[in-house]
N, C-alpha and C positions, 0 to 999 in steps of 0.2 A: 548578743552584743548590745550594750546600751548606747543609744545614739549620742554622739558628742553634742555638747551644748550649742556649738556654733552652727550646727545644721538647722536649728530652728530660729536663727536670727533673721531679721527682715532682709529681703533681697538687696535693698539699697544701703544696708549697713551690715555686710556679712562678717566683719571682724578680721583680725590679722591672721587667724588660723586658716580661714577659707582662702584668703589671698595667698598665703604661703603654699597651700596645698593645691592651688589652682592648676599648675602645670601637670600634676598627676591626674587631676580631673579631666584635663584636655586629652591626655593619653587614654583614659578610660572611655571617654566619649568617642574618641576616634575608633577604638576597638569595637564598641557597640555599633557604630555606623558601618564599619567594615562587615560585621557579622550580619547585619540586617539589610545591607544595601544590595546584596546579590540576589540572583533569582532563587526562589525557594519553591519546592514542590508543593502541589496541592493534593489534598486527600480526595477519595472518591465520593465523599459526602460533604456538605457545608460544615465548616468549622468556625465557631465563634470563640474568640479569645477574650477571656476576662483577665486583663493585665493591669499593670501600673507603671509609673515612672519612678516611684520612690522605693527605697529599701525599707523593709519593715511592714507592719500591718496597716493596710488601708481598708480591709473588709472584702478582699477578693472572694474568700470562700463563702461567706454569707450572701454575697452578690451572685455567685454561681448557683447557689441553692435557690435563691429567689427567681433568677432567670429561668432555671430549669423548670420550676413549678409553673411559671408563666407560659413557657413554651408547651409544656404538657397540657395545660388548660386549653390551649388553642389547637390541640390535636397533633402535636409533633412528638415523635419518639426520640427522646434525648438520652445520650450517654455522656458521662464525664471522662475527661482525659487529663492526667497529671504526670509530671515527670517522676513523682514519688520521692520528693526530697526527704532524706533521712532513712529511706528504706533500702534494703539490700537487693531486691529483685530488679533486674534490668528490664524485664518484660519483653514484649507486651504480655501483661497478665491481668486478668479480670480480678478485682478485689473481692475476696470472700471473707466476710467478717467472722464466719464460723471457723475459718482455717488460718487466716492471716492476722498478724499483729502489726503494730506500727513499725516495729523493727524490720518487717518484711516489705511493707508498701509505703510507709510514711503515715503521719497522723492525718493530714488533710484528706488524702484519698479514702482512708478508712472512715472518716466522718462523712464524706460525700456519698459513700456506698449505702448509707442509710436512706438516701433520697433518690437513688436510681443506680443503674449499672455504672460502675466506675472502673477505669483502666489505668494502669501505671505503665509507662514506657519511657526509657531514656531516649529512644528514637521516637519522637512524637508522630512522625509520619506513619511508622509501623503501628503505633498505638491507634491512630485514627483509622487505619485500614482494618485492624482487628475489630474495632467497634462497629465499623460499617458491616463487616461480615456477620457480626452478632445482631444486626438489625437496626442499628442507629440510623435515623434520618438526619439528625443534627448532632454534631460532636461539640460539647462545651468544654473548652480547654482552660483549666484553671492555671493561670500564669502562662508564660511563654511568649509575651509580647516582644521580647528581645531575642527569641530563639531563632536559629538559622535553619532548623530542620523541617519546618512546616509553615506554609503560607496560610494564614487565616483568611476566611472570606469576609469576616466582620470582626473588628477589634473595638472593645469597649474599655476605656481607661477608668479605673476606680481610683478615686482620690478622697482622702480624709479632708472634709471641708474645713475642719478646725486648724489643721496644720498646712493645708495646701501643698505647695511644692517646696516647702521649707525656705531655705535661703536662695533657692534657684540654681545652686551649684551642683556639679557632678561629683560622685564619690572619688576620693575621700574629702573633697572640699565641702561637699554638701550631701544630701540624702538621695540624689537622683542617679538613676542608671544611665540616663542620657539627657541632653538639654530639653527643656520644655518645648521649644519650637519644633525640634526634630520629632519628638514623641507625638505632639498634637498633629503634625503633618501626616503621620502614618495611621492615626486613629480615625475611627468613624463616629464615635460618640464618647461622651464623658458622663460618668455616673459619680456625682459628688455625694458624700455620706456625712450626715450630721444634722444637728438641730437647725431650725430656721435662722437663728442669729449667726451660726457658723456658716451657713450657706450664703448669707448676705455678705459676710466678711470675705469668703472665697471669691464671690463675684467681683467684689471691689478690688481685691488684690491681684487676681489673675483673669482679667477681662478676655484674654486670648482664648480661654477655654469656652467662652460663650459663642465662638464662631462655629462650634460643632453642635450637633443635636445633643440636648442636655437632659439627663435624667437626674432626679433627686431622690435619695434614699435615706432611710434612718434605721439604725439598729437598736432594738429594744429587747428587754427580757421577754421570753415566752411566758405567757400567763399559765401557770400550772396549778394554781390554787395554794401554792406554798406561801406561808406568811413569814417574811424575812424580818419583820419589825422586831427590834431589840434582840435578834438572834446573835449570840456571841460567836465569832468565827475566826479561824486561822485560814487565810486565803493564800493560794499560790497559783501562779499563771506563767506559762512559757509561751507567750504569744508576742506579736510584734510590739504592742504597746500595753503591757500589763496594767499600767496605771488606770487605763480606761475601765478595765474589769473591776479594779478596786473602787473606783468612783461609782460605778453602777451599783455595787453592793451597798455603799454608803447611801446612795440615793434611795434605795429600797428599804432603808432603815436598819440594816445590819450593823452590829458593833464589831469593828475589826480589832481583834486582839493583836494580830500580827499579819503582815502582808509580805509575801516573798515573791519577788520578780525573778523568774528564771529566764534563761536564754530562749529565744524563739526555737522551737522544735527540740529543746534540750531533753535528752533521755532522763527519765525519772528513775534513777537506780533504787533498788530496794533499801539501801542504807539511807538515802535521802528521804524516801517516803517514811521510813520508820522514825526519822528525826522529826519530820513534820507532824506525824501522828502523835508522837510523844509530847511535842510542844502543845498540840491542841488539847490533849488530855490534861496536862498540867495547868493549862489556862481555863479548863472547864469550857471548852469551845468546840465547835464543829468544824472539821476540815471542809473546805469548799474550793472548787476549781471550775474551769471552763470545759465545754464539750471537747474542744481540741486536745486539752491536757488529759481529760478522762480516758480517751482512747489509748493513751500511752501507759495506762495503769493495767495491772493484772486484774482478772475478775475478782479475786479476793480483796485487792486494794480498793477497788471501786465501791465495794460494800461499806467502806469506812468513810466515803466522801460524798458530800452533796454536790450536785452539778447544776450550775445556772445556765440553762440554754438561752440563746438569743437568736432572733430572726431579723432579717432585713425586710422592710416594706418599702416599695417604690410608689411615690405619690401618683405618678402618671406614666404609664408605659407608652403612651401615644407617640412620643418622638421617635421611638424605636420601630414602630410599625412599618413605615416606608422603607427603612433599611432592611428589615427582615423580608419584606415583599420583594425588594430588588435583589437581595441575595438569592432567594429561592428561584426567582425568575431567571437569573443569570445561569444558575445551575441546570435548570430545565432546558434552557436554550443550548 
């Protein structure tokens, strides 16, 4: 789904569409409050939730990878947990890239499994229990901030610094799954993602986020030695904000003959892939996509496509240290 234009309007000028849809947004917010307001069970090991308030891509999966690497570097055995959006397996099931496809487990868990053990489970509590039995000391839950099935020990909200919280309204009046104040009240930290100028704009537009411990991250292409300068490409992406991927390609010097924005998690049917491949050949261009989209392709299709990997770097993990120490101390107690 492409985000409606009124979602990105300023909070003080949301437009008539947002005002008209506001009653539906209140109902959506009330349901989220009902779902998250009750007692939720805890897992046998600490659970860190990487969540967000907005629909669409904010960088949760790159943030989960970066945090897992940080925790591993500090001596913690980490395993990933996901609901497995788009996959057929209810779980709990440990993702096996040699056996599972994105149709089985979803694209994000398949991508995460390259960085550590990953589990999919519709019942997140049962998934966390399975990870604990498999040796996890810390479970890193990709999404699930609004889930009613598992209480996280620590919740980190990921926000795109360039777009912030949009017009500040709840779906369908705006991009939010719940009001900003309600979400921040349940969160333990905020990780904003973007360039320095975007970070400054987010600070000015949403000062309430500054009341929580704050991390700042940036997503950038992984340096692989590939020279993208003047490379003619046909690009496709089925992520939360495909335009960010296309902009990255342009910034690296690629010449985009065509850009196709697919739906987030959209299956790439063989017929669709063949159309893209034929278009690239006719344009004398190279097909290129994201890591998340690549895992939805067959092995044969992947051989026809260049993949641009990206990674998140966090400027300073120090604000998170006391939260992690407190979380682990509470569990030991």
